[in-house]
C-alpha angles and dihedrals in degrees: 000000000000092000091052091051096045100039105021117104095216126257140358118219117195120192133180112200143142105300092227089067099050097104094043092049091049093051091048092049090054092048097043105031112019138337086216093065108123132187111243096177137003130184128159098323096327111113132181118195132190111221126191121253090242096070122114104241093212089063089061091052092046094049095047092046091052096051102029098103098038094050096040095241107187100175140355141171141178128211140167120257110277127223087251090057090051095049092047090051092048090050092049091049091050092048091049092051091048092050090050092049091049091049091052092048092048094057114103 
């Protein structure tokens, strides 16, 4: 639990909606919930967002309730970052740092 609190980015929001409304939904989420909301994955109307820990959860519920019918939201869920998410992020960060170090060392 401590690792999730210290290293976790916050929440993951997954939403299944009509693909034609992806951009509009994303903009609304940033305006109504958090400017820090970022798309982690997107595929044919299935979106996964990373939301900061500082959000007010009720704002997510309110926003989705208000746009559910107009954006064709079929399913959605919110969860805290998992330990797996944290380890994947740590691994990616380490790989990125190693690639940068190798690039610097490879320069003539």
